[in-house]
N, CA, C and O atoms as CSV, one atom per row, in Angstrom:
chain,resi,resn,atom,element,x,y,z
A,1,UNK,N,N,-35.792,-37.757,-4.993
A,1,UNK,CA,C,-36.897,-38.179,-5.817
A,1,UNK,C,C,-37.209,-37.092,-6.843
A,1,UNK,O,O,-37.121,-35.899,-6.553
A,2,UNK,N,N,-37.565,-37.517,-8.010
A,2,UNK,CA,C,-37.885,-36.599,-9.084
A,2,UNK,C,C,-39.317,-36.857,-9.521
A,2,UNK,O,O,-39.722,-38.011,-9.657
A,3,UNK,N,N,-40.090,-35.798,-9.742
A,3,UNK,CA,C,-41.471,-35.974,-10.204
A,3,UNK,C,C,-41.514,-35.887,-11.715
A,3,UNK,O,O,-40.814,-35.073,-12.319
A,4,UNK,N,N,-42.316,-36.706,-12.310
A,4,UNK,CA,C,-42.529,-36.661,-13.760
A,4,UNK,C,C,-43.902,-36.093,-14.028
A,4,UNK,O,O,-44.650,-35.862,-13.078
A,5,UNK,N,N,-44.277,-35.851,-15.292
A,5,UNK,CA,C,-45.539,-35.185,-15.633
A,5,UNK,C,C,-46.781,-35.848,-15.061
A,5,UNK,O,O,-47.694,-35.159,-14.606
A,6,UNK,N,N,-46.827,-37.131,-15.077
A,6,UNK,CA,C,-48.039,-37.807,-14.646
A,6,UNK,C,C,-48.196,-37.813,-13.142
A,6,UNK,O,O,-49.202,-38.301,-12.626
A,7,UNK,N,N,-47.205,-37.273,-12.421
A,7,UNK,CA,C,-47.319,-37.213,-10.979
A,7,UNK,C,C,-46.613,-38.358,-10.281
A,7,UNK,O,O,-46.529,-38.367,-9.053
A,8,UNK,N,N,-46.109,-39.314,-11.024
A,8,UNK,CA,C,-45.393,-40.440,-10.424
A,8,UNK,C,C,-43.993,-39.984,-10.006
A,8,UNK,O,O,-43.399,-39.113,-10.641
A,9,UNK,N,N,-43.490,-40.568,-8.959
A,9,UNK,CA,C,-42.152,-40.221,-8.490
A,9,UNK,C,C,-41.156,-41.261,-8.967
A,9,UNK,O,O,-41.418,-42.462,-8.915
A,10,UNK,N,N,-40.020,-40.788,-9.428
A,10,UNK,CA,C,-38.979,-41.681,-9.923
A,10,UNK,C,C,-37.690,-41.323,-9.199
A,10,UNK,O,O,-37.392,-40.140,-9.031
A,11,UNK,N,N,-36.925,-42.306,-8.769
A,11,UNK,CA,C,-35.652,-42.062,-8.090
A,11,UNK,C,C,-34.612,-41.517,-9.063
A,11,UNK,O,O,-34.632,-41.846,-10.248
A,12,UNK,N,N,-33.712,-40.689,-8.564
A,12,UNK,CA,C,-32.652,-40.132,-9.407
A,12,UNK,C,C,-31.674,-41.230,-9.801
A,12,UNK,O,O,-31.420,-42.162,-9.037
A,13,UNK,N,N,-31.144,-41.106,-10.978
A,13,UNK,CA,C,-30.217,-42.099,-11.502
A,13,UNK,C,C,-28.899,-42.031,-10.728
A,13,UNK,O,O,-28.394,-40.936,-10.483
A,14,UNK,N,N,-28.338,-43.161,-10.342
A,14,UNK,CA,C,-27.044,-43.157,-9.651
A,14,UNK,C,C,-25.931,-42.636,-10.566
A,14,UNK,O,O,-24.908,-42.147,-10.086
A,15,UNK,N,N,-26.133,-42.740,-11.885
A,15,UNK,CA,C,-25.144,-42.231,-12.826
A,15,UNK,C,C,-25.019,-40.709,-12.694
A,15,UNK,O,O,-23.933,-40.152,-12.854
A,16,UNK,N,N,-26.130,-40.052,-12.404
A,16,UNK,CA,C,-26.119,-38.599,-12.266
A,16,UNK,C,C,-25.257,-38.183,-11.071
A,16,UNK,O,O,-24.476,-37.236,-11.162
A,17,UNK,N,N,-25.402,-38.881,-9.979
A,17,UNK,CA,C,-24.618,-38.557,-8.788
A,17,UNK,C,C,-23.129,-38.763,-9.056
A,17,UNK,O,O,-22.312,-37.946,-8.629
A,18,UNK,N,N,-22.763,-39.831,-9.749
A,18,UNK,CA,C,-21.359,-40.099,-10.064
A,18,UNK,C,C,-20.823,-39.028,-11.016
A,18,UNK,O,O,-19.693,-38.567,-10.848
A,19,UNK,N,N,-21.601,-38.634,-11.989
A,19,UNK,CA,C,-21.183,-37.618,-12.955
A,19,UNK,C,C,-20.917,-36.292,-12.258
A,19,UNK,O,O,-19.916,-35.638,-12.548
A,20,UNK,N,N,-21.783,-35.887,-11.355
A,20,UNK,CA,C,-21.582,-34.646,-10.622
A,20,UNK,C,C,-20.322,-34.709,-9.769
A,20,UNK,O,O,-19.592,-33.724,-9.661
A,21,UNK,N,N,-20.067,-35.859,-9.166
A,21,UNK,CA,C,-18.882,-36.014,-8.332
A,21,UNK,C,C,-17.618,-35.865,-9.180
A,21,UNK,O,O,-16.672,-35.189,-8.776
A,22,UNK,N,N,-17.605,-36.493,-10.347
A,22,UNK,CA,C,-16.425,-36.437,-11.209
A,22,UNK,C,C,-16.204,-35.015,-11.706
A,22,UNK,O,O,-15.059,-34.568,-11.771
A,23,UNK,N,N,-17.244,-34.303,-12.054
A,23,UNK,CA,C,-17.118,-32.932,-12.528
A,23,UNK,C,C,-16.588,-32.044,-11.398
A,23,UNK,O,O,-15.722,-31.202,-11.634
A,24,UNK,N,N,-17.086,-32.219,-10.200
A,24,UNK,CA,C,-16.651,-31.396,-9.078
A,24,UNK,C,C,-15.216,-31.717,-8.669
A,24,UNK,O,O,-14.518,-30.846,-8.149
A,25,UNK,N,N,-14.768,-32.936,-8.892
A,25,UNK,CA,C,-13.421,-33.323,-8.494
A,25,UNK,C,C,-12.355,-32.629,-9.335
A,25,UNK,O,O,-11.192,-32.610,-8.931
A,26,UNK,N,N,-12.698,-32.066,-10.474
A,26,UNK,CA,C,-11.736,-31.433,-11.365
A,26,UNK,C,C,-11.549,-29.950,-11.057
A,26,UNK,O,O,-11.174,-29.187,-11.947
A,27,UNK,N,N,-11.794,-29.534,-9.847
A,27,UNK,CA,C,-11.642,-28.123,-9.506
A,27,UNK,C,C,-10.173,-27.717,-9.555
A,27,UNK,O,O,-9.288,-28.570,-9.487
A,28,UNK,N,N,-9.918,-26.443,-9.671
A,28,UNK,CA,C,-8.569,-25.921,-9.776
A,28,UNK,C,C,-7.878,-26.040,-8.417
A,28,UNK,O,O,-8.440,-25.674,-7.385
A,29,UNK,N,N,-6.666,-26.551,-8.437
A,29,UNK,CA,C,-5.909,-26.653,-7.190
A,29,UNK,C,C,-5.049,-25.400,-7.025
A,29,UNK,O,O,-4.461,-24.900,-7.983
A,30,UNK,N,N,-4.993,-24.918,-5.818
A,30,UNK,CA,C,-4.223,-23.715,-5.508
A,30,UNK,C,C,-3.056,-24.122,-4.629
A,30,UNK,O,O,-3.245,-24.781,-3.606
A,31,UNK,N,N,-1.840,-23.729,-5.025
A,31,UNK,CA,C,-0.666,-24.039,-4.226
A,31,UNK,C,C,-0.607,-23.066,-3.055
A,31,UNK,O,O,-0.464,-21.859,-3.249
A,32,UNK,N,N,-0.717,-23.590,-1.850
A,32,UNK,CA,C,-0.716,-22.756,-0.653
A,32,UNK,C,C,0.685,-22.291,-0.325
A,32,UNK,O,O,1.656,-23.021,-0.524
A,33,UNK,N,N,0.785,-21.069,0.180
A,33,UNK,CA,C,2.068,-20.522,0.594
A,33,UNK,C,C,2.432,-21.089,1.959
A,33,UNK,O,O,1.566,-21.376,2.785
A,34,UNK,N,N,3.724,-21.244,2.173
A,34,UNK,CA,C,4.192,-21.715,3.469
A,34,UNK,C,C,4.136,-20.567,4.469
A,34,UNK,O,O,4.336,-19.405,4.113
A,35,UNK,N,N,3.866,-20.904,5.705
A,35,UNK,CA,C,3.795,-19.887,6.751
A,35,UNK,C,C,5.191,-19.417,7.115
A,35,UNK,O,O,6.152,-20.182,7.036
A,36,UNK,N,N,5.302,-18.172,7.509
A,36,UNK,CA,C,6.571,-17.641,7.969
A,36,UNK,C,C,7.318,-16.876,6.899
A,36,UNK,O,O,6.917,-16.830,5.736
A,37,UNK,N,N,8.396,-16.289,7.317
A,37,UNK,CA,C,9.222,-15.476,6.427
A,37,UNK,C,C,10.017,-16.383,5.490
A,37,UNK,O,O,10.514,-17.424,5.920
A,38,UNK,N,N,10.146,-16.006,4.221
A,38,UNK,CA,C,10.930,-16.831,3.308
A,38,UNK,C,C,12.420,-16.769,3.647
A,38,UNK,O,O,12.891,-15.793,4.231
A,39,UNK,N,N,13.138,-17.793,3.284
A,39,UNK,CA,C,14.566,-17.861,3.546
A,39,UNK,C,C,15.298,-16.768,2.781
A,39,UNK,O,O,14.978,-16.504,1.622
A,40,UNK,N,N,16.269,-16.134,3.412
A,40,UNK,CA,C,16.993,-15.044,2.763
A,40,UNK,C,C,18.397,-15.455,2.341
A,40,UNK,O,O,18.952,-14.849,1.424
A,41,UNK,N,N,18.970,-16.429,2.953
A,41,UNK,CA,C,20.338,-16.826,2.630
A,41,UNK,C,C,20.439,-18.318,2.428
A,41,UNK,O,O,19.576,-19.080,2.865
A,42,UNK,N,N,21.505,-18.730,1.760
A,42,UNK,CA,C,21.689,-20.158,1.529
A,42,UNK,C,C,22.772,-20.735,2.433
A,42,UNK,O,O,22.796,-21.942,2.673
A,43,UNK,N,N,23.666,-19.890,2.935
A,43,UNK,CA,C,24.726,-20.364,3.803
A,43,UNK,C,C,24.217,-20.483,5.239
A,43,UNK,O,O,23.293,-19.772,5.633
A,44,UNK,N,N,24.818,-21.380,6.018
A,44,UNK,CA,C,24.398,-21.503,7.422
A,44,UNK,C,C,24.803,-20.265,8.228
A,44,UNK,O,O,25.748,-19.560,7.875
A,45,UNK,N,N,24.086,-20.024,9.290
A,45,UNK,CA,C,24.339,-18.881,10.161
A,45,UNK,C,C,25.218,-19.331,11.322
A,45,UNK,O,O,24.951,-20.355,11.951
A,46,UNK,N,N,26.274,-18.556,11.603
A,46,UNK,CA,C,27.171,-18.857,12.710
A,46,UNK,C,C,27.150,-17.694,13.687
A,46,UNK,O,O,27.284,-16.536,13.291
A,47,UNK,N,N,26.983,-18.002,14.946
A,47,UNK,CA,C,26.992,-16.979,15.984
A,47,UNK,C,C,28.380,-16.879,16.597
A,47,UNK,O,O,29.074,-17.884,16.751
A,48,UNK,N,N,28.778,-15.665,16.945
A,48,UNK,CA,C,30.091,-15.464,17.538
A,48,UNK,C,C,29.984,-14.331,18.556
A,48,UNK,O,O,29.249,-13.365,18.352
A,49,UNK,N,N,30.721,-14.461,19.642
A,49,UNK,CA,C,30.731,-13.399,20.651
A,49,UNK,C,C,31.891,-12.459,20.362
A,49,UNK,O,O,33.036,-12.887,20.211
A,50,UNK,N,N,31.574,-11.166,20.286
A,50,UNK,CA,C,32.581,-10.145,19.994
A,50,UNK,C,C,32.437,-9.041,21.030
A,50,UNK,O,O,31.327,-8.605,21.336
A,51,UNK,N,N,33.556,-8.596,21.565
A,51,UNK,CA,C,33.514,-7.529,22.572
A,51,UNK,C,C,33.037,-6.229,21.931
A,51,UNK,O,O,33.126,-6.050,20.717
A,52,UNK,N,N,32.532,-5.332,22.766
A,52,UNK,CA,C,32.048,-4.042,22.256
A,52,UNK,C,C,33.167,-3.251,21.577
A,52,UNK,O,O,32.944,-2.591,20.562
A,53,UNK,N,N,34.369,-3.325,22.147
A,53,UNK,CA,C,35.508,-2.603,21.582
A,53,UNK,C,C,35.848,-3.118,20.178
A,53,UNK,O,O,36.048,-2.334,19.251
A,54,UNK,N,N,35.909,-4.438,20.039
A,54,UNK,CA,C,36.211,-5.036,18.735
A,54,UNK,C,C,35.094,-4.752,17.728
A,54,UNK,O,O,35.367,-4.490,16.556
A,55,UNK,N,N,33.842,-4.804,18.177
A,55,UNK,CA,C,32.716,-4.520,17.283
A,55,UNK,C,C,32.777,-3.075,16.811
A,55,UNK,O,O,32.459,-2.793,15.656
A,56,UNK,N,N,33.175,-2.168,17.671
A,56,UNK,CA,C,33.336,-0.774,17.279
A,56,UNK,C,C,34.381,-0.621,16.182
A,56,UNK,O,O,34.190,0.144,15.237
A,57,UNK,N,N,35.488,-1.354,16.312
A,57,UNK,CA,C,36.532,-1.308,15.288
A,57,UNK,C,C,36.030,-1.886,13.969
A,57,UNK,O,O,36.329,-1.357,12.899
A,58,UNK,N,N,35.270,-2.969,14.052
A,58,UNK,CA,C,34.711,-3.593,12.841
A,58,UNK,C,C,33.740,-2.633,12.152
A,58,UNK,O,O,33.781,-2.480,10.931
A,59,UNK,N,N,32.872,-1.991,12.927
A,59,UNK,CA,C,31.912,-1.061,12.345
A,59,UNK,C,C,32.608,0.152,11.739
A,59,UNK,O,O,32.179,0.655,10.701
A,60,UNK,N,N,33.667,0.622,12.370
A,60,UNK,CA,C,34.433,1.748,11.824
A,60,UNK,C,C,35.052,1.352,10.492
A,60,UNK,O,O,34.992,2.113,9.526
A,61,UNK,N,N,35.645,0.164,10.437
A,61,UNK,CA,C,36.227,-0.335,9.195
A,61,UNK,C,C,35.148,-0.468,8.122
A,61,UNK,O,O,35.380,-0.141,6.958
A,62,UNK,N,N,33.967,-0.950,8.517
A,62,UNK,CA,C,32.862,-1.101,7.570
A,62,UNK,C,C,32.410,0.229,6.990
A,62,UNK,O,O,32.140,0.327,5.793
A,63,UNK,N,N,32.326,1.256,7.834
A,63,UNK,CA,C,31.938,2.593,7.347
A,63,UNK,C,C,32.973,3.135,6.370
A,63,UNK,O,O,32.620,3.725,5.349
A,64,UNK,N,N,34.254,2.934,6.684
A,64,UNK,CA,C,35.325,3.423,5.818
A,64,UNK,C,C,35.378,2.684,4.480
A,64,UNK,O,O,35.869,3.226,3.490
A,65,UNK,N,N,34.876,1.458,4.449
A,65,UNK,CA,C,34.948,0.628,3.240
A,65,UNK,C,C,33.577,0.348,2.632
A,65,UNK,O,O,33.426,-0.581,1.839
A,66,UNK,N,N,32.590,1.142,3.000
A,66,UNK,CA,C,31.216,1.018,2.457
A,66,UNK,C,C,30.682,-0.410,2.563
A,66,UNK,O,O,30.253,-1.002,1.572
A,67,UNK,N,N,30.715,-0.942,3.766
A,67,UNK,CA,C,30.249,-2.310,3.987
A,67,UNK,C,C,29.318,-2.336,5.201
A,67,UNK,O,O,29.499,-1.582,6.157
A,68,UNK,N,N,28.334,-3.206,5.143
A,68,UNK,CA,C,27.469,-3.418,6.305
A,68,UNK,C,C,28.281,-4.151,7.373
A,68,UNK,O,O,29.391,-4.614,7.109
A,69,UNK,N,N,27.728,-4.251,8.563
A,69,UNK,CA,C,28.444,-4.921,9.645
A,69,UNK,C,C,28.733,-6.378,9.297
A,69,UNK,O,O,29.850,-6.856,9.498
A,70,UNK,N,N,27.727,-7.086,8.774
A,70,UNK,CA,C,27.919,-8.496,8.416
A,70,UNK,C,C,28.956,-8.645,7.305
A,70,UNK,O,O,29.828,-9.512,7.360
A,71,UNK,N,N,28.844,-7.784,6.300
A,71,UNK,CA,C,29.792,-7.840,5.192
A,71,UNK,C,C,31.203,-7.498,5.669
A,71,UNK,O,O,32.172,-8.112,5.221
A,72,UNK,N,N,31.324,-6.538,6.559
A,72,UNK,CA,C,32.633,-6.160,7.097
A,72,UNK,C,C,33.268,-7.332,7.830
A,72,UNK,O,O,34.459,-7.596,7.662
A,73,UNK,N,N,32.493,-8.031,8.633
A,73,UNK,CA,C,33.025,-9.190,9.368
A,73,UNK,C,C,33.503,-10.246,8.386
A,73,UNK,O,O,34.599,-10.784,8.538
A,74,UNK,N,N,32.674,-10.555,7.360
A,74,UNK,CA,C,33.067,-11.563,6.378
A,74,UNK,C,C,34.351,-11.159,5.646
A,74,UNK,O,O,35.263,-11.972,5.493
A,75,UNK,N,N,34.420,-9.900,5.196
A,75,UNK,CA,C,35.588,-9.442,4.450
A,75,UNK,C,C,36.842,-9.424,5.316
A,75,UNK,O,O,37.922,-9.784,4.847
A,76,UNK,N,N,36.711,-9.010,6.571
A,76,UNK,CA,C,37.877,-8.992,7.467
A,76,UNK,C,C,38.375,-10.406,7.753
A,76,UNK,O,O,39.583,-10.623,7.845
A,77,UNK,N,N,37.479,-11.358,7.893
A,77,UNK,CA,C,37.896,-12.756,8.107
A,77,UNK,C,C,38.625,-13.259,6.866
A,77,UNK,O,O,39.658,-13.920,6.983
A,78,UNK,N,N,38.099,-12.955,5.669
A,78,UNK,CA,C,38.759,-13.382,4.425
A,78,UNK,C,C,40.156,-12.758,4.310
A,78,UNK,O,O,41.112,-13.438,3.936
A,79,UNK,N,N,40.270,-11.469,4.632
A,79,UNK,CA,C,41.571,-10.789,4.594
A,79,UNK,C,C,42.530,-11.439,5.589
A,79,UNK,O,O,43.700,-11.665,5.279
A,80,UNK,N,N,42.027,-11.737,6.783
A,80,UNK,CA,C,42.860,-12.382,7.803
A,80,UNK,C,C,43.352,-13.758,7.390
A,80,UNK,O,O,44.468,-14.146,7.734
A,81,UNK,N,N,42.530,-14.498,6.657
A,81,UNK,CA,C,42.944,-15.837,6.216
A,81,UNK,C,C,43.957,-15.784,5.079
A,81,UNK,O,O,44.731,-16.724,4.892
A,82,UNK,N,N,43.958,-14.695,4.322
A,82,UNK,CA,C,44.907,-14.561,3.200
A,82,UNK,C,C,46.287,-14.104,3.647
A,82,UNK,O,O,47.266,-14.329,2.936
A,83,UNK,N,N,46.385,-13.472,4.799
A,83,UNK,CA,C,47.657,-12.945,5.289
A,83,UNK,C,C,48.594,-14.117,5.594
A,83,UNK,O,O,48.213,-15.079,6.261
A,84,UNK,N,N,49.819,-14.013,5.094
A,84,UNK,CA,C,50.815,-15.063,5.356
A,84,UNK,C,C,51.458,-14.825,6.711
A,84,UNK,O,O,51.717,-13.683,7.090
A,85,UNK,N,N,51.708,-15.874,7.422
A,85,UNK,CA,C,52.317,-15.778,8.749
A,85,UNK,C,C,53.811,-15.642,8.650
A,85,UNK,O,O,54.491,-15.549,9.671
């Protein structure tokens, strides 16, 4: 209810309520971040069992060729596939 000068009460216009709703509906939308760590690779991950002895050889090769363990495994597999039988 709204009071006017003469003391009479007048109901608020329904247009006012609609106008406020429309103005409030135009608020800025914020794109929420997804939970969890972001993806680091695009290729699928494959698990493989490797003996400690073989892993030691792979790591030694990686150190000699300036490669991480994962990179050493990938490069050695590629080299193995290129070798002719």
